[in-house]
C-alpha positions as semicolon CSV with decimal commas, in nm:
position;residue;x (nm);y (nm);z (nm)
1;M;9,301;2,586;5,419
2;S;8,923;2,691;5,421
3;Y;8,881;3,041;5,264
4;D;8,585;3,276;5,270
5;M;8,383;3,280;4,926
6;D;8,457;3,672;4,901
7;I;8,836;3,576;4,918
8;I;8,785;3,300;4,647
9;R;8,581;3,534;4,423
10;H;8,830;3,815;4,463
11;S;9,117;3,559;4,376
12;L;8,937;3,440;4,067
13;A;8,878;3,814;3,950
14;H;9,291;3,830;3,930
15;V;9,276;3,485;3,748
16;L;9,004;3,641;3,506
17;A;9,225;3,941;3,448
18;A;9,546;3,713;3,394
19;A;9,358;3,514;3,129
20;V;9,222;3,818;2,939
21;K;9,571;3,953;2,933
22;K;9,717;3,620;2,791
23;L;9,450;3,622;2,534
24;W;9,452;3,981;2,434
25;P;9,806;4,139;2,546
26;D;9,699;4,500;2,462
27;V;9,416;4,516;2,756
28;K;9,404;4,779;3,003
29;F;9,272;4,697;3,337
30;G;9,014;4,893;3,537
31;G;8,919;4,683;3,859
32;G;8,742;4,377;3,975
33;P;8,568;4,302;4,313
34;A;8,382;4,032;4,457
35;I;8,006;4,075;4,431
36;E;7,707;3,855;4,541
37;N;7,745;3,520;4,373
38;G;8,048;3,588;4,213
39;F;8,273;3,885;4,084
40;Y;8,339;4,117;3,769
41;Y;8,633;4,267;3,613
42;D;8,637;4,589;3,392
43;F;8,853;4,604;3,078
44;D;8,970;4,844;2,809
45;L;9,015;4,632;2,535
46;E;8,982;4,703;2,130
47;H;8,860;4,347;2,074
48;R;8,465;4,335;2,182
49;I;8,422;4,038;2,418
50;T;8,124;3,804;2,321
51;E;7,974;3,516;2,441
52;E;8,160;3,327;2,174
53;D;8,468;3,404;2,361
54;F;8,337;3,277;2,702
55;P;8,452;2,928;2,646
56;K;8,813;3,027;2,569
57;I;8,853;3,257;2,845
58;E;8,704;3,013;3,083
59;K;8,972;2,733;2,935
60;E;9,241;2,975;3,000
61;M;9,130;3,032;3,358
62;R;9,138;2,661;3,412
63;E;9,479;2,629;3,286
64;L;9,612;2,919;3,506
65;I;9,445;2,762;3,822
66;K;9,600;2,406;3,741
67;G;9,926;2,576;3,709
68;A;9,945;2,640;4,068
69;G;10,050;3,006;4,063
70;R;10,124;3,198;4,403
71;F;9,932;3,533;4,480
72;E;10,240;3,733;4,605
73;H;10,171;4,034;4,808
74;R;10,391;4,346;4,871
75;E;10,347;4,718;4,954
76;V;10,526;4,981;4,745
77;S;10,561;5,357;4,733
78;A;10,352;5,562;4,500
79;V;10,671;5,618;4,296
80;E;10,735;5,263;4,269
81;A;10,368;5,201;4,184
82;R;10,391;5,435;3,892
83;E;10,672;5,257;3,738
84;I;10,498;4,918;3,788
85;F;10,176;5,054;3,624
86;K;10,308;5,314;3,380
87;N;10,118;5,150;3,086
88;E;9,807;5,122;3,291
89;P;9,616;5,451;3,269
90;Y;9,324;5,358;3,514
91;K;9,571;5,212;3,781
92;L;9,788;5,535;3,740
93;E;9,469;5,729;3,840
94;W;9,396;5,516;4,117
95;I;9,747;5,592;4,227
96;N;9,725;5,953;4,200
97;D;9,395;5,941;4,425
98;L;9,594;5,734;4,689
99;D;9,902;5,942;4,692
100;K;9,720;6,235;4,857
101;D;9,831;6,122;5,201
102;N;10,137;5,933;5,068
103;S;10,022;5,595;5,198
104;A;10,195;5,259;5,106
105;I;10,018;5,101;4,787
106;S;9,921;4,714;4,842
107;I;9,988;4,528;4,508
108;Y;9,921;4,148;4,432
109;Q;10,089;3,950;4,164
110;F;9,955;3,635;4,022
111;R;10,184;3,512;3,752
112;D;10,242;3,793;3,475
113;F;9,937;3,980;3,619
114;V;10,002;4,254;3,865
115;D;9,720;4,449;4,034
116;M;9,676;4,709;4,287
117;C;9,454;4,533;4,554
118;R;9,431;4,533;4,927
119;G;9,339;4,162;4,916
120;P;9,333;3,914;5,078
121;H;9,366;3,621;4,843
122;V;9,438;3,271;4,838
123;E;9,800;3,154;4,894
124;N;9,800;2,948;4,564
125;S;9,574;2,919;4,261
126;K;9,541;2,538;4,333
127;E;9,329;2,626;4,616
128;L;9,077;2,782;4,392
129;P;8,791;2,581;4,220
130;R;8,851;2,478;3,860
131;D;8,496;2,416;3,758
132;A;8,261;2,588;3,970
133;F;8,275;2,930;3,796
134;K;8,095;3,047;3,459
135;I;8,097;3,368;3,274
136;R;7,757;3,508;3,305
137;S;7,775;3,811;3,073
138;V;7,960;4,113;2,949
139;A;7,817;4,464;2,968
140;G;7,917;4,823;2,937
141;A;8,041;5,024;3,248
142;Y;8,181;5,373;3,246
143;W;8,502;5,420;3,421
144;K;8,418;5,512;3,806
145;G;8,072;5,498;3,710
146;D;8,074;5,853;3,541
147;S;7,923;5,862;3,200
148;K;8,187;6,157;3,127
149;N;8,424;5,870;3,134
150;K;8,520;5,603;2,879
151;M;8,316;5,305;2,860
152;L;8,480;4,966;2,952
153;Q;8,383;4,619;2,918
154;R;8,261;4,453;3,232
155;V;8,277;4,075;3,252
156;Y;8,034;3,908;3,510
157;V;8,140;3,565;3,642
158;D;7,934;3,341;3,867
159;A;8,150;3,164;4,118
160;F;8,091;2,895;4,380
161;A;8,254;2,667;4,611
162;T;8,133;2,338;4,453
163;V;8,011;2,248;4,102
164;E;7,666;2,145;4,269
165;E;7,635;2,504;4,414
166;L;7,704;2,647;4,068
167;A;7,461;2,418;3,898
168;A;7,176;2,526;4,143
169;H;7,252;2,905;4,114
170;L;7,267;2,853;3,721
171;K;6,912;2,670;3,736
172;M;6,790;2,968;3,945
173;M;6,916;3,218;3,702
174;E;6,755;3,020;3,407
175;E;6,430;3,046;3,615
176;A;6,496;3,412;3,690
177;A;6,531;3,464;3,308
178;K;6,187;3,317;3,234
179;R;6,052;3,569;3,484
180;D;6,239;3,854;3,384
181;N;5,975;4,141;3,453
182;R;6,061;4,307;3,117
183;K;5,963;3,978;2,939
184;L;5,645;3,967;3,183
185;G;5,578;4,331;3,094
186;R;5,551;4,232;2,718
187;E;5,365;3,916;2,752
188;M;5,104;4,065;3,014
189;D;5,078;4,412;2,809
190;L;5,183;4,589;3,139
191;F;5,433;4,860;3,025
192;H;5,710;4,932;2,792
193;F;5,995;5,175;2,769
194;E;6,119;5,425;2,489
195;P;6,500;5,479;2,549
196;E;6,516;5,721;2,257
197;Y;6,261;5,956;2,436
198;A;6,271;5,882;2,811
199;P;6,535;5,639;2,897
200;G;6,476;5,502;3,254
201;A;6,087;5,615;3,260
202;V;5,799;5,364;3,246
203;F;5,544;5,395;3,000
204;W;5,251;5,220;3,193
205;H;4,955;5,022;3,001
206;D;4,630;5,022;3,126
207;K;4,670;4,680;3,305
208;G;5,021;4,768;3,450
209;W;4,890;5,104;3,592
210;R;4,596;4,913;3,755
211;I;4,860;4,713;3,938
212;Y;5,071;5,008;4,016
213;R;4,750;5,196;4,145
214;R;4,645;4,895;4,351
215;L;4,971;4,871;4,531
216;I;4,967;5,242;4,646
217;E;4,607;5,171;4,741
218;F;4,698;4,888;4,972
219;V;4,970;5,086;5,123
220;R;4,764;5,381;5,159
221;A;4,490;5,193;5,348
222;A;4,752;5,048;5,577
223;Q;4,891;5,376;5,649
224;E;4,568;5,512;5,719
225;R;4,461;5,266;5,987
226;A;4,811;5,324;6,137
227;G;4,738;5,691;6,177
228;Y;4,934;5,835;5,884
229;L;4,872;6,180;5,746
230;E;4,930;6,187;5,365
231;I;5,064;6,491;5,207
232;S;5,197;6,601;4,848
233;T;5,491;6,827;4,796
234;P;5,621;7,017;4,482
235;G;5,810;6,812;4,189
236;I;6,042;7,100;4,135
237;M;6,181;7,312;4,409
238;D;6,459;7,575;4,443
239;R;6,831;7,455;4,473
240;S;6,891;7,628;4,799
241;L;6,659;7,369;4,955
242;W;6,875;7,066;4,856
243;E;7,182;7,271;4,964
244;T;7,021;7,301;5,309
245;S;6,929;6,935;5,326
246;G;7,295;6,820;5,211
247;H;7,121;6,637;4,893
248;W;7,310;6,875;4,651
249;A;7,660;6,824;4,777
250;K;7,600;6,435;4,799
251;Y;7,400;6,376;4,490
252;G;7,416;6,700;4,277
253;E;7,555;6,513;3,959
254;H;7,252;6,294;3,976
255;N;6,999;6,572;3,981
256;Y;6,787;6,708;3,699
257;S;6,821;7,091;3,721
258;G;6,821;7,405;3,534
259;K;6,773;7,768;3,551
260;T;6,447;7,979;3,489
261;Q;6,429;8,332;3,320
262;D;6,443;8,493;3,662
263;D;6,779;8,322;3,708
264;R;6,686;8,101;3,993
265;Q;6,801;7,741;3,977
266;F;6,538;7,486;4,045
267;C;6,588;7,119;4,102
268;V;6,357;6,821;3,994
269;K;6,282;6,635;4,308
270;P;6,511;6,351;4,382
271;M;6,395;6,274;4,729
272;N;6,074;6,364;4,935
273;C;6,222;6,433;5,293
274;P;6,286;6,812;5,258
275;G;5,922;6,877;5,140
276;G;5,817;6,662;5,440
277;M;6,008;6,894;5,689
278;L;5,870;7,204;5,539
279;V;5,504;7,064;5,598
280;Y;5,605;6,994;5,974
281;A;5,756;7,314;5,999
282;Q;5,416;7,493;5,923
283;G;5,249;7,574;6,272
284;I;5,373;7,529;6,612
285;K;5,397;7,147;6,726
286;S;5,330;7,034;7,093
287;Y;5,460;6,727;7,250
288;K;5,116;6,610;7,260
289;D;5,101;6,600;6,865
290;L;5,385;6,344;6,883
291;P;5,471;6,119;6,738
292;L;5,322;6,262;6,389
293;Y;5,335;6,026;6,087
294;I;5,351;6,211;5,762
295;G;5,323;5,999;5,451
296;E;5,382;6,070;5,084
297;F;5,391;5,880;4,754
298;G;5,622;6,128;4,574
299;K;5,741;6,074;4,225
300;V;6,121;6,141;4,219
301;H;6,404;6,181;3,947
302;R;6,767;6,060;3,977
303;F;6,992;6,033;3,689
304;E;7,118;5,678;3,679
305;A;7,396;5,613;3,426
306;S;7,250;5,440;3,113
307;G;7,440;5,087;3,144
308;G;7,286;5,058;3,502
309;L;6,914;5,097;3,374
310;S;6,733;4,759;3,408
311;G;6,350;4,723;3,346
312;L;6,166;4,801;3,663
313;M;6,451;4,734;3,895
314;R;6,639;5,051;3,828
315;V;6,482;5,358;3,652
316;R;6,535;5,727;3,654
317;E;6,162;5,817;3,753
318;F;6,008;5,643;4,024
319;T;5,732;5,671;4,289
320;Q;5,862;5,624;4,666
321;D;5,628;5,535;4,953
322;D;5,808;5,766;5,188
323;A;5,687;5,853;5,551
324;H;5,870;6,082;5,806
325;I;5,801;5,996;6,182
326;F;5,849;6,289;6,409
327;C;5,889;6,203;6,770
328;T;6,076;6,258;7,103
329;E;6,378;6,106;7,208
330;D;6,176;5,891;7,477
331;Q;5,935;5,772;7,213
332;L;6,231;5,687;6,965
333;E;6,270;5,300;7,045
334;E;5,886;5,223;7,037
335;E;5,846;5,413;6,695
336;F;6,140;5,235;6,555
337;V;6,033;4,891;6,641
338;K;5,690;4,935;6,562
339;V;5,782;5,068;6,175
340;L;5,999;4,755;6,140
341;R;5,699;4,543;6,246
342;F;5,483;4,730;6,015
343;I;5,721;4,662;5,723
344;K;5,708;4,286;5,787
345;G;5,348;4,283;5,812
346;I;5,310;4,460;5,480
347;Y;5,547;4,224;5,301
348;S;5,355;3,910;5,448
349;K;5,057;4,029;5,250
350;F;5,264;3,954;4,925
351;G;5,396;3,624;5,068
352;F;5,718;3,754;5,152
353;D;5,787;3,605;5,479
354;D;6,178;3,531;5,495
355;I;6,290;3,869;5,592
356;S;6,628;3,986;5,727
357;M;6,758;4,316;5,881
358;K;7,093;4,497;5,838
359;L;7,191;4,789;6,064
360;A;7,379;5,020;5,823
361;T;7,653;5,248;6,017
362;R;7,853;5,547;5,938
363;K;8,136;5,573;5,679
364;E;8,395;5,847;5,659
365;S;8,291;6,062;5,371
366;E;8,312;6,445;5,286
367;F;7,926;6,435;5,249
368;R;7,845;6,295;5,603
369;I;7,670;6,548;5,796
370;G;7,651;6,596;6,162
371;D;7,945;6,525;6,454
372;D;8,045;6,209;6,569
373;A;7,870;6,241;6,912
374;V;7,535;6,246;6,733
375;W;7,629;5,973;6,532
376;D;7,755;5,771;6,841
377;K;7,388;5,849;6,972
378;S;7,216;5,747;6,690
379;E;7,375;5,412;6,609
380;S;7,370;5,306;6,990
381;A;6,987;5,398;6,967
382;L;6,925;5,159;6,690
383;Q;7,144;4,873;6,781
384;N;6,997;4,901;7,165
385;A;6,644;4,890;7,011
386;L;6,720;4,583;6,789
387;E;6,865;4,379;7,069
388;K;6,636;4,476;7,336
389;N;6,339;4,356;7,103
390;N;6,524;4,052;6,993
391;I;6,534;4,143;6,648
392;P;6,803;3,949;6,451
393;F;7,041;4,169;6,222
394;E;7,377;4,192;6,077
395;I;7,608;4,498;6,073
396;A;7,638;4,674;5,725
397;A;7,934;4,892;5,806
398;G;7,962;5,205;5,591
399;D;7,642;5,191;5,446
400;A;7,443;5,439;5,632
401;A;7,286;5,725;5,469
402;F;7,465;6,061;5,489
403;Y;7,260;6,209;5,756
404;G;7,208;5,906;5,974
405;P;7,224;5,527;6,041
406;K;6,938;5,298;5,906
407;V;6,814;4,951;5,916
408;D;6,742;4,814;5,559
409;C;6,520;4,524;5,513
410;Y;6,568;4,238;5,263
411;L;6,303;3,991;5,145
412;K;6,366;3,665;4,961
413;D;6,161;3,598;4,656
414;S;6,032;3,255;4,552
415;I;6,345;3,134;4,369
416;G;6,583;3,216;4,654
417;R;6,707;3,589;4,555
418;T;6,743;3,835;4,805
419;W;6,623;4,190;4,761
420;Q;6,671;4,506;4,950
421;C;6,319;4,697;4,975
422;G;6,213;4,887;5,286
423;T;6,442;5,095;5,486
424;V;6,398;5,272;5,840
425;Q;6,653;5,567;5,895
426;L;6,717;5,754;6,195
427;D;6,801;6,113;6,156
428;M;6,910;6,359;6,436
429;N;7,080;6,602;6,184
430;L;6,817;6,733;5,921
431;P;6,572;6,845;6,213
432;E;6,873;7,062;6,325
433;R;6,947;7,197;5,974
434;F;6,578;7,278;5,899
435;D;6,541;7,422;6,266
436;L;6,239;7,198;6,345
437;S;6,097;7,211;6,694
438;Y;5,804;7,137;6,899
439;V;5,724;7,266;7,266
440;G;5,792;7,025;7,533
441;E;5,587;6,980;7,881
442;D;5,848;7,227;8,024
443;G;5,702;7,490;7,780
444;Q;6,048;7,525;7,599
445;K;6,139;7,436;7,249
446;H;6,294;7,093;7,187
447;R;6,440;6,939;6,860
448;P;6,235;6,639;6,741
449;I;6,387;6,320;6,605
450;M;6,293;6,213;6,253
451;I;6,272;5,869;6,123
452;H;6,268;5,848;5,750
453;R;6,064;5,533;5,635
454;A;5,980;5,352;5,318
455;L;5,796;5,028;5,311
456;L;5,788;4,908;4,929
457;G;6,082;5,161;4,852
458;S;6,007;5,207;4,503
459;V;5,691;5,125;4,364
460;E;5,824;5,028;4,038
461;R;6,110;4,814;4,164
462;F;5,879;4,652;4,402
463;M;5,634;4,561;4,139
464;G;5,942;4,415;3,944
465;I;6,019;4,206;4,233
466;L;5,669;4,097;4,283
467;L;5,606;4,010;3,918
468;E;5,949;3,815;3,888
469;S;5,868;3,613;4,247
470;T;5,515;3,521;4,127
471;G;5,594;3,471;3,765
472;G;5,339;3,697;3,684
473;N;5,055;3,485;3,885
474;L;4,938;3,794;4,101
475;P;4,702;3,717;4,379
476;L;4,354;3,813;4,266
477;W;4,320;4,131;4,478
478;L;4,612;4,264;4,291
479;S;4,545;4,135;3,934
480;P;4,466;4,394;3,671
481;E;4,212;4,161;3,486
482;P;4,122;3,878;3,741
483;V;3,877;3,712;3,493
484;V;3,827;3,689;3,127
485;V;3,533;3,503;2,997
486;A;3,589;3,306;2,685
487;P;3,252;3,192;2,506
488;I;3,299;2,851;2,284
489;S;3,104;3,035;2,010
490;E;2,945;3,337;1,898
491;K;2,594;3,164;2,024
492;S;2,760;3,214;2,376
493;D;2,837;3,596;2,337
494;D;2,545;3,720;2,522
495;Y;2,589;3,513;2,824
496;A;2,931;3,623;2,832
497;R;2,843;3,966;2,836
498;T;2,585;3,886;3,112
499;V;2,874;3,734;3,309
500;V;3,108;4,041;3,256
501;A;2,829;4,275;3,362
502;E;2,761;4,076;3,689
503;L;3,119;4,083;3,783
504;R;3,183;4,442;3,696
505;A;2,874;4,517;3,919
506;V;3,059;4,399;4,221
507;G;3,382;4,559;4,123
508;V;3,561;4,274;3,932
509;N;3,751;4,440;3,616
510;A;3,627;4,140;3,406
511;R;3,596;4,128;3,011
512;A;3,474;3,898;2,755
513;D;3,698;3,766;2,477
514;L;3,469;3,791;2,170
515;R;3,725;3,737;1,926
516;S;3,649;3,481;1,619
517;E;3,902;3,248;1,735
518;K;3,870;2,890;1,840
519;V;3,831;2,865;2,237
520;N;4,164;2,674;2,279
521;Y;4,350;2,932;2,111
522;K;4,189;3,195;2,326
523;I;4,302;2,999;2,638
524;R;4,642;2,963;2,524
525;E;4,692;3,329;2,458
526;L;4,511;3,422;2,779
527;S;4,750;3,200;2,969
528;L;5,046;3,343;2,830
529;A;4,928;3,666;2,961
530;K;4,909;3,516;3,311
531;T;4,512;3,574;3,320
532;P;4,442;3,432;3,680
533;I;4,094;3,289;3,577
534;I;3,957;3,213;3,248
535;A;3,569;3,149;3,249
536;V;3,478;2,936;2,938
537;V;3,108;2,947;2,863
538;G;2,911;2,784;2,611
539;E;2,534;2,687;2,548
540;A;2,524;2,429;2,839
541;E;2,665;2,691;3,089
542;A;2,438;2,966;2,966
543;A;2,145;2,726;3,001
544;D;2,262;2,647;3,359
545;N;2,386;2,992;3,458
546;T;2,741;2,826;3,529
547;M;3,078;2,859;3,403
548;N;3,383;2,632;3,349
549;L;3,703;2,781;3,527
550;R;4,052;2,759;3,433
551;R;4,276;2,883;3,704
552;L;4,644;2,976;3,629
553;G;4,865;2,710;3,738
554;V;4,609;2,474;3,818
555;E;4,562;2,146;3,591
556;S;4,203;2,067;3,699
557;Q;3,902;2,272;3,575
558;E;3,579;2,332;3,779
559;T;3,220;2,437;3,705
560;V;3,052;2,687;3,946
561;P;2,720;2,875;3,945
562;L;2,750;3,215;3,836
563;L;2,612;3,366;4,144
564;Q;2,836;3,191;4,382
565;F;3,132;3,280;4,144
566;V;3,036;3,635;4,167
567;R;3,008;3,639;4,550
568;D;3,355;3,454;4,558
569;M;3,517;3,721;4,332
570;A;3,380;4,002;4,518
571;E;3,539;3,883;4,845
572;A;3,883;3,768;4,664
573;I;3,938;4,123;4,519
574;K;3,932;4,301;4,848
575;L;4,265;4,451;4,980
576;P;4,394;4,234;5,247
577;V;4,386;4,377;5,597
C-alpha cells in the first residue's frame, strides 16, 4: 500500500518515541507532528540527548521497524485516557483540554508505546523506510511554546521515502550550512547579535546596513512608480488601539507593553495596520480617491520565544514593508491581482522566478473577528480572482489572518528550499471596526475594502534568504562594497587611490586595501568576505590606466581600461527597474 509522506513521517515519530522510551524508560512525552522534510518529537528527559546519542537512537528505530509492529487504533473516553496516561503529565494536560466537550479521545499503540493521536498511520512498521531517515538535531522547546512552561528536548528527524531522496536532502542541508546567514554575516562583516543585551535584535555593521538600506530603496522606488504614498506612524501607541483592532486579544502575550506615570498602558508597535487606518481616517475620502495605496516601512517588535530565534530568519525587532490598499468592492479583483503580479515582479529582480501561491482560509478560533457571511464573501472573492486570472494556487485551510483570508507567496531559493515571504490579505472587518468610509457616487457613505500587502515581508528575513540563496554573492546593485582595489605594492598605492576616487565620483562604494600584506593574501581575504570585484593594480596597470579584475565565482581574470570600468560600474549599480 502506498502512503502519503506525512503519514509515513507521523508514523516514524511514534517509532522515535518508542525508541527513546526503550533507551530511557523514565522519559515523559510531549508531542510529535510531521513537518516539512521530516518530523520532531518533544521529550522531558533527565538524560541530555546529544549528537553522540543519535546513532543508537537510529539503530533502535531500525530494530523496531524491522520487528514489524502494528499501529493499533482505538477511541477511549477521557476517564479511560486519564488512566492510560496517568504517569504522563503532558498527555494529561491535553486530555483536560480535550475533555471540555466530552469528545472521544483517539489513541494509537505501537508496541509498548501509546500516544494520543488523530492519525492516520501506516498499518504496520514494515511499511516504513528503514534507512531513509536521519536525526538532524536536538533543541530546546518550551511546552506549548510558552516560556512560562518547562523546556523540553525537541529531536528533529529528516525522513523521506527513499535513501536517494534522503541523500539529496542531506547534500542540500550541507550546502545550506555553508550559506547560513549568521556565518555569512561574520565573514562579510554585515551584522552580529548580542543575546545578553538585546535578544532577537540585529546590530547592523556598515556593510550590512548598506544592504538593508538598498533593499528599502529598491522597494520604495518600485512603490513610487506604482503610485504608493509613504507614511510613518508612531512606534508606541495606546493599548486601546490594539484592542480595537483585535491584535491585543490575538497577540497580547507577544507584545511589549508597559504603563507610564499617568497610568496609561502603551504598546510597542507589533503591527503597522492600525496606524495606516488612522492615517486613512484623516479627512473625507471620495470614491474618486480610490484605490488609495498607503505604504510604510515600519519597525515592529514581537516577543518570540528564545528557542525560536534564528539569525535574520526569526527576530524580535524587524521592519515590514507594509502597504494598505483601500478600494471599492468593484475594484477588489483588479487590485488584488495587480498586487500579486507586483510581488512576482519584485522577486524576479532578485532572481527568484519559481513562485507559488497558497490561499489561506479561516479557522475556528476565539480570536477570529467578523461573521461567517463576511468570511464567505471574502474567501469567494479571492478564490474567484485567482481562478478567473489563471493564477495557480493551493488551499491552506485554517491559515488565514484573524481578520480575513489571504494569499501567501512562496519563493524557491537556489538550493531548492521554499520560503514564505510576501502576503496579500483581504480585510472587510477592520475598516468596520475603525469606522472607515468614503463618499460614493450616490453621495452616501460607504465602507472601503482594505488589502494588507507585504512584498519582502520582514526586510531582515528577506535579506537572510537572499544571502543564503546567493551564498553572499550579491548582485552589484545590492552589494555594499562592489569593488576593492588591491595594489600589488606600496608603489601602486597612489594609483589605487585614484581608481577609488574615480569610482566614488560616480556613486560606487569602492575602497583601496592598502594593508602591508602580499597581494595574494589580500585576494584570499577579500574573496572570503564575498567582495564582488577585486581590482588588482601594479606599476604596469598604473602606466596603462588599466586594472586586472577578479570577479567573485569566476576563474578567469580580465584587464580593462579604467574609464571603461568606471562607466560600466556606474551602470551596474543602478537600481533595477
